N, C-alpha and C positions, 0 to 999 in steps of 0.2 A: 483217406482222401488223396487226391492226385495233385501233383504240382511239380514245378521245376525251378531251380535257382542256380545262378552262376555268378562268380566274381573273379576278376582278374586284377593283378597288380604286382608290384615289385616286392620281393622279400629280401631285405638286406641289400648289399651291393652286388651280390653274385648271382641272384636268382630272379627269374620271372615265374609267377605261379598262376595257375587257373584251378579253381575249385568249382565243381558242379555237383548238384544233388537232384536225384529224381525220386519221387514218392508216389506210391500207388496204395490202394485201399488194403487195410489189414486191421483186424480187431486189436492187435497188440503191436508194440514197437519192435520192429526187426531192422536194426541199423547195421549196414555193411559198409565198411570204409576200405577202399581199394588204394593201395600205395605200392610203389616198387620196392623190391627187397632192400635196396640201399636206403630207403626212406621210411622204414617201418617205425622209426622213432617218432614220426609225425602222426601216426595213426591215433594214438591216445589223445593228443590235443584236439584233433578234428572230431573224434567221437564225443569228447566232453562238450564241445561247443554245440553240436547238433542235438545231443541228448537234453540239453537245457531248453531247447525250443520245441521239441517234438515229444508227443506222448503216444501216438498211434501211427500205424502205417509201415509199409515195407519200403525202406529208404536206402538208396545206394548213393554213396558219396565217393567221388573220384577226385584225384589230385594229379595235376600235371605240372612238373617242375622242369625248367629249362635254365641251364647255366648261361650266363652272359659271356663268359670266357671259358675255354676248355680247361679242365682240371689236369694237373700234372699226373701222368700215370705212374704207378709203382711197378718197378721191375725187380723180380726176385730170381736168383740163381741157386739151384740146389747144389750147394758146395759139397755135400757128402756124396752125392751121385757123381759130381765132377772128379773128386779125389779118387773114388773107386774106379772110374773110367780111365783116368790117367795112369793109375797104378797098373791096371790091366794092360793098357797099351804099352807101358814101359816093359812089362814082363814079356809081352809078345814080341816087342822090337828086339829083345836080346836073343830070341830064338828064331824069328822069322824076319824077312825084309819088310817090316812094317814101320811106318813113320809114327813116332809117338807124339808128334806135335799136332795141336788142334787149332783150327781157325775159328773165327766168330761164326762163320756159316756152318761149320761142323757142330758147334754147340747148339745152334738153333735147330739143327736137324734131329737132335736127340730128344725123344718125347719126354716131357715133364722136366727138362733141364732148365729152361727159361720160362718163367711165368710172368705175363704182363697183366696187371689188374688196374682198374680205374681206382682212383683214390676214394676211400670211403667218405661219404658226405657227412659233414659235421655241421650241426646247426646251433647257433648261439641262442641264449634266452631271448634276445631282442628279435632274432629272425622268427623264432617260434611265436612270439607275441604278435608280430606282423602277420604271420600266417593265420593265427586265430582271428585277427581282425577281418581278414578276407573271408574266413569261414562264417563269421557273424553276418557279413553281407549276403553270402550265398544262402545261409539259413533264413535270413530275413526275407529274401526274395521268394524262397520256397513257401514260407509261412503266409506271405501276402497272397500268393496264388491260392493256397488252401483256404484262406479266410474268405476270398471271393467265392469259392465253391461252397463254403459253409453258409454264406449269406443266401446263395441260391437255394440250398437245401432248406434253410429256415423258411424261405418263402413258400416252398412246396409243402412244408409241414403245416403251415397255418390253416389251410382249409380242412385238413384232416383233423386237427385239434378242434376246429369249430364244430365238426360233425360229432366228435366225442362230447363236447360241451352241450350241444343241442340234445343229444340222446340222453345224457345224464339228467338234464333238466326235465325232460319229458318223463323219465322214470320216476324222478322225485315228485313231480306234480301228480302222478297217478298212483302214488304209493298207497294212500288211504282208499282210493277207489278199488285197487286190486285186493286189498285186505277185505273190504266189504263183499266184493264179488266172491272171494274164496270162502268166506263164512257162509254166504248164501248157497254156494255150490255144495258145501259139505252137508248142510241141512237137506237139500234136495236129494242128494245121493243116498243119505241114510233113510229118508222116507221112501225112496224108490226101492231100496233093498228090503226094507221091513215095513210094508204098507199096513200090516195088520197088528203091528206091535205098538202099544202106546209109548210115546217118548216123553222124557222129562225135558221140558223146554230149557230149564236152568242148566242141566247137564249138557244138553246139546250146544247151548251158547258157550259153555265153558270149553268144550272140545274144539269148537270153531275158533275161539279166541286163542287157544294153545296152538292150533295149526297156523293161524294168521301170524302169531308171534314167531314161530319157526321160519315162516316164509318172509318175514320182514327184512328189508334190504337197506334200512336207513343207515346202518353203520358202514356197509359197503359203499353206498353212494357218497357218504361223507368222506371216506378215505379216498375214493376215486376222484372227487372234486379237489381234495388236497394234493393228490399226485399231479393232477392237471395244472394246478396253480404253480407247483414247483417246476414242472416241465416247462411251462411258458416263461417262468422267471429265468431259468437257465438259458433258454434260447435268446431272451432279451439281453442278458448280461454277457453271454458268450465267454465264460471263464476258461482259462487254460485247463485242459484235461476234463472239460465238462462232458465230453462224449461218453465216457464210461458211466457217468451219473445218469445221463439220458437213457443209456442202454438199460441200466438197472431200473429206472423208473418205468420204462416201457414194459419190463417184465412184471413189475408190481401192478401196473394197470391191467395187464392181461390176467394176472392172478385174481384181481377183484372181479373182472368180467366173467371169469370162469365160475366164481362163487355166485354172481348174479344169475348166470345161466342155470346153475343147478337149483336155484331157488325160484326161478321163474314159473308161474302158474297159469299164464295166459299167452296166447299166440302172439299178440302184439308185442309184449315185453320180450319174448324169445327172439322175435325178428330184430328188434332194436339192439339186443345184446349181440346177436350175430353180426349185424352191421358194424357195431363198435369193435368187435374182435377182428373183423376184416381190416378196419382202418388202423388199429394198433399194430397189426402184423406188417402192414406197409410202412408204418412209421419205424418199426424196429429194423427193417431192412435198410433204412436210410441212416439211422443213428448209430448202427454198429460200426460204421467206418468214420464217424465224425470225430474230429480231434478233441 
C-alpha cells in the first residue's frame, strides 16, 4: 500500500530533525533507513519504530538533522610525518643551502600533514528518545494514509464478495437438482450405449448414486462459505497484519473453486464457477498488497 508520512521537531538542545517515510506496494516488508555516515547510530532506533507499525510494503525512511550551532572541528597533525620531515630538512640544511625552518603555510602544503575533521556526532539517550517520538509521528501519518487507502480497497472488494456469495448460494440451492440430473443422464447414456442389453434397475440406480456422491460438492460449498465469512470478518475488523491472512484465504477460496470446477457436471455450474474464479483473482490482486 502507498503512503507518505513526515514529522519535524527539535531533538535535544543542539539539533533540529525531520523524518519522512514513503511506502509503495509490496507483498513483504522491505524497510530501508537512510542516514548520513556520522548518524548511523540512529538507524536502529528508526528501524525499530517503523517495524512496529508496518507489516508490508517497500518503505524508505529518511532522516535530516541540522545543528543549531556549528560543532567545533577536530584538527589532527601527523607528528610522525612532521618529525621525519624536519629530520630530513635538517640533514639537507647541513649539506645544502636549505632553510630547515617551517611555517604554518608550509605544514598545510604537505599532503596528509594536517587533517581537519568535523566532530563526531554523539547522541544522548534523551535525544534518541525524542527522535523516536518524531519517528512515531511520521509512522502514524504514513499508517493513516495507508488506512484510508485500505478503506477504499475494502469498498471495492464488497461487490466482488457479494458475487461470490450469490454464486455460492446458487450452487448450494441447485445441488440436489444437479445430482438428480446426473443420475438421469447416466441411465440415459447406458441405455443409449446398450439398447439391446437388459439392465438391472437396482444396479443402475446404485451406479448412479455412486456417481452422484463423487460429484457432490456440499463439503466444498461449506468450506467456501466459511472462508467467505472469515474474509468478510477480517475486512470489518481490519486487524494489523491482516493482509497476509486475506491473501491466504483468497488462495484457499481459489482452491475450493478449482475443486468445484473439476466436479461440475452441467454447463450452468461450470459458468458460475468460472465467474467466481474471475472474481477471486481480482480480489487476490488487491489483497496481496494490503497491510
